[in-house]
C-alpha beads as a LAMMPS data file, in Angstrom:
LAMMPS data file: protein, C-alpha beads

157 atoms
156 bonds

1 atom types
1 bond types

-500.0 500.0 xlo xhi
-500.0 500.0 ylo yhi
-500.0 500.0 zlo zhi

Masses

1 110.0

Atoms # bond

1 1 1 -46.264 126.284 87.606
2 1 1 -46.618 124.031 84.568
3 1 1 -48.796 124.750 81.518
4 1 1 -51.849 122.951 82.926
5 1 1 -51.690 124.948 86.140
6 1 1 -51.118 128.152 84.157
7 1 1 -54.135 127.358 82.008
8 1 1 -56.363 126.891 85.062
9 1 1 -55.006 130.003 86.783
10 1 1 -55.352 132.241 83.713
11 1 1 -58.497 130.861 82.092
12 1 1 -56.589 130.330 78.832
13 1 1 -56.378 126.770 77.524
14 1 1 -52.998 125.058 77.313
15 1 1 -53.483 124.771 73.559
16 1 1 -53.980 128.544 73.250
17 1 1 -50.983 129.241 75.492
18 1 1 -48.844 127.148 73.117
19 1 1 -50.386 128.983 70.153
20 1 1 -49.697 132.403 71.675
21 1 1 -46.117 131.327 72.282
22 1 1 -45.701 129.949 68.748
23 1 1 -47.059 133.137 67.176
24 1 1 -44.962 135.425 69.355
25 1 1 -47.845 136.976 71.252
26 1 1 -46.119 135.879 74.460
27 1 1 -42.438 135.066 74.874
28 1 1 -41.311 131.471 75.047
29 1 1 -41.795 130.086 78.537
30 1 1 -38.883 129.132 80.714
31 1 1 -38.222 125.402 80.591
32 1 1 -37.378 122.949 83.342
33 1 1 -34.511 120.482 82.976
34 1 1 -37.024 117.925 81.752
35 1 1 -38.319 120.343 79.096
36 1 1 -41.610 121.323 80.703
37 1 1 -42.769 124.905 80.355
38 1 1 -42.690 126.929 83.557
39 1 1 -44.858 129.992 84.202
40 1 1 -44.738 132.542 86.986
41 1 1 -47.322 135.033 88.249
42 1 1 -46.249 137.664 85.721
43 1 1 -46.933 135.205 82.893
44 1 1 -50.347 134.427 84.374
45 1 1 -51.134 138.140 84.586
46 1 1 -50.208 138.528 80.905
47 1 1 -52.363 135.552 79.921
48 1 1 -55.315 137.014 81.825
49 1 1 -54.742 140.320 80.011
50 1 1 -54.860 138.485 76.682
51 1 1 -57.997 136.557 77.679
52 1 1 -59.811 139.763 78.621
53 1 1 -58.679 141.462 75.397
54 1 1 -59.918 138.475 73.358
55 1 1 -63.224 138.580 75.237
56 1 1 -63.507 142.244 74.240
57 1 1 -63.039 141.165 70.613
58 1 1 -59.578 142.575 69.972
59 1 1 -57.628 140.837 67.203
60 1 1 -54.282 139.193 67.810
61 1 1 -52.518 142.116 66.099
62 1 1 -54.382 144.595 68.296
63 1 1 -53.555 142.548 71.395
64 1 1 -49.869 142.683 70.438
65 1 1 -50.155 146.461 70.316
66 1 1 -52.052 146.572 73.596
67 1 1 -49.455 144.385 75.297
68 1 1 -46.696 146.641 74.022
69 1 1 -48.523 149.709 75.308
70 1 1 -49.278 147.978 78.618
71 1 1 -45.602 147.180 79.169
72 1 1 -44.483 150.696 78.186
73 1 1 -45.036 152.770 81.316
74 1 1 -44.141 155.949 79.374
75 1 1 -46.884 155.483 76.770
76 1 1 -49.404 158.250 76.238
77 1 1 -52.930 157.140 77.085
78 1 1 -54.150 158.647 73.808
79 1 1 -52.492 155.775 71.893
80 1 1 -54.469 153.232 73.885
81 1 1 -57.672 155.217 73.443
82 1 1 -57.045 155.548 69.712
83 1 1 -56.584 151.788 69.374
84 1 1 -59.790 151.221 71.347
85 1 1 -61.650 153.757 69.172
86 1 1 -60.614 151.931 65.996
87 1 1 -61.718 148.644 67.552
88 1 1 -65.068 150.133 68.585
89 1 1 -65.677 151.382 65.034
90 1 1 -64.893 147.887 63.702
91 1 1 -67.293 146.335 66.229
92 1 1 -70.075 148.728 65.239
93 1 1 -69.490 147.904 61.563
94 1 1 -69.683 144.173 62.300
95 1 1 -72.876 144.698 64.305
96 1 1 -74.382 146.580 61.368
97 1 1 -73.378 143.793 58.981
98 1 1 -74.850 141.140 61.280
99 1 1 -78.093 143.115 61.609
100 1 1 -78.318 143.310 57.804
101 1 1 -77.749 139.569 57.524
102 1 1 -80.379 138.871 60.188
103 1 1 -82.852 141.087 58.369
104 1 1 -82.152 139.282 55.080
105 1 1 -82.621 135.847 56.651
106 1 1 -85.797 137.048 58.382
107 1 1 -87.117 138.303 55.047
108 1 1 -86.408 134.904 53.475
109 1 1 -88.167 133.150 56.338
110 1 1 -91.343 135.184 55.764
111 1 1 -91.535 133.701 52.253
112 1 1 -91.064 130.099 53.364
113 1 1 -94.273 128.213 54.084
114 1 1 -92.499 125.785 56.405
115 1 1 -94.893 122.981 55.548
116 1 1 -94.648 119.659 53.694
117 1 1 -94.203 121.268 50.267
118 1 1 -90.781 120.736 48.696
119 1 1 -90.578 124.331 47.447
120 1 1 -88.433 126.447 49.710
121 1 1 -87.661 130.076 48.874
122 1 1 -84.772 130.041 51.347
123 1 1 -82.938 127.252 49.522
124 1 1 -83.885 128.671 46.125
125 1 1 -82.482 132.049 47.108
126 1 1 -79.250 130.627 48.457
127 1 1 -78.890 128.548 45.279
128 1 1 -79.431 131.657 43.159
129 1 1 -82.297 130.038 41.268
130 1 1 -84.392 132.122 38.882
131 1 1 -87.787 133.056 40.232
132 1 1 -86.730 132.935 43.871
133 1 1 -88.607 135.276 46.181
134 1 1 -85.445 136.902 47.555
135 1 1 -81.707 136.683 47.107
136 1 1 -79.038 137.205 49.744
137 1 1 -75.959 138.788 48.295
138 1 1 -72.649 139.105 50.042
139 1 1 -70.018 141.506 48.898
140 1 1 -66.305 141.279 49.634
141 1 1 -64.752 138.411 51.551
142 1 1 -63.437 140.604 54.339
143 1 1 -66.547 142.731 54.817
144 1 1 -69.683 140.749 54.136
145 1 1 -72.836 142.728 53.647
146 1 1 -76.222 141.130 53.442
147 1 1 -78.955 142.560 51.280
148 1 1 -82.297 141.229 50.167
149 1 1 -83.215 141.767 46.549
150 1 1 -86.581 140.780 45.151
151 1 1 -86.468 138.936 41.875
152 1 1 -90.254 138.586 41.666
153 1 1 -93.024 140.979 42.526
154 1 1 -94.663 140.405 45.895
155 1 1 -97.759 138.928 44.348
156 1 1 -95.757 136.271 42.479
157 1 1 -95.677 132.612 43.357

Bonds

1 1 1 2
2 1 2 3
3 1 3 4
4 1 4 5
5 1 5 6
6 1 6 7
7 1 7 8
8 1 8 9
9 1 9 10
10 1 10 11
11 1 11 12
12 1 12 13
13 1 13 14
14 1 14 15
15 1 15 16
16 1 16 17
17 1 17 18
18 1 18 19
19 1 19 20
20 1 20 21
21 1 21 22
22 1 22 23
23 1 23 24
24 1 24 25
25 1 25 26
26 1 26 27
27 1 27 28
28 1 28 29
29 1 29 30
30 1 30 31
31 1 31 32
32 1 32 33
33 1 33 34
34 1 34 35
35 1 35 36
36 1 36 37
37 1 37 38
38 1 38 39
39 1 39 40
40 1 40 41
41 1 41 42
42 1 42 43
43 1 43 44
44 1 44 45
45 1 45 46
46 1 46 47
47 1 47 48
48 1 48 49
49 1 49 50
50 1 50 51
51 1 51 52
52 1 52 53
53 1 53 54
54 1 54 55
55 1 55 56
56 1 56 57
57 1 57 58
58 1 58 59
59 1 59 60
60 1 60 61
61 1 61 62
62 1 62 63
63 1 63 64
64 1 64 65
65 1 65 66
66 1 66 67
67 1 67 68
68 1 68 69
69 1 69 70
70 1 70 71
71 1 71 72
72 1 72 73
73 1 73 74
74 1 74 75
75 1 75 76
76 1 76 77
77 1 77 78
78 1 78 79
79 1 79 80
80 1 80 81
81 1 81 82
82 1 82 83
83 1 83 84
84 1 84 85
85 1 85 86
86 1 86 87
87 1 87 88
88 1 88 89
89 1 89 90
90 1 90 91
91 1 91 92
92 1 92 93
93 1 93 94
94 1 94 95
95 1 95 96
96 1 96 97
97 1 97 98
98 1 98 99
99 1 99 100
100 1 100 101
101 1 101 102
102 1 102 103
103 1 103 104
104 1 104 105
105 1 105 106
106 1 106 107
107 1 107 108
108 1 108 109
109 1 109 110
110 1 110 111
111 1 111 112
112 1 112 113
113 1 113 114
114 1 114 115
115 1 115 116
116 1 116 117
117 1 117 118
118 1 118 119
119 1 119 120
120 1 120 121
121 1 121 122
122 1 122 123
123 1 123 124
124 1 124 125
125 1 125 126
126 1 126 127
127 1 127 128
128 1 128 129
129 1 129 130
130 1 130 131
131 1 131 132
132 1 132 133
133 1 133 134
134 1 134 135
135 1 135 136
136 1 136 137
137 1 137 138
138 1 138 139
139 1 139 140
140 1 140 141
141 1 141 142
142 1 142 143
143 1 143 144
144 1 144 145
145 1 145 146
146 1 146 147
147 1 147 148
148 1 148 149
149 1 149 150
150 1 150 151
151 1 151 152
152 1 152 153
153 1 153 154
154 1 154 155
155 1 155 156
156 1 156 157
């Protein structure tokens, strides 16, 4: 089947199939005499595997490892479980970070009147202006953490 048919059968877009091929996640597809990619059922099964792994939030590097383990029939299951455990810990960390960010944004929203006044504590906080009700800080590009810090007492304007 051609790339369009493979995309429909696997649920992975043709663009992503090309990307996976270019990055080495999947091997280069067989080509017809006219240069079109050709995929068989095994390729479709692999693409479905990748789609499900992506849906579960695994990174491309982790999917490479999972594919390698999947193809190795002699692999110990503990290696797969260990990889999944690391991924689960990463997911829980991201959830915690997102909850912190949501709490910070919620806190900012409580200080915004949401009326016709031009003053907006949300924008002031994001701009880092002095006298803002709250400030969202993020630390580290790879692991953002959200925290609300008051720069004025609660009774302030």
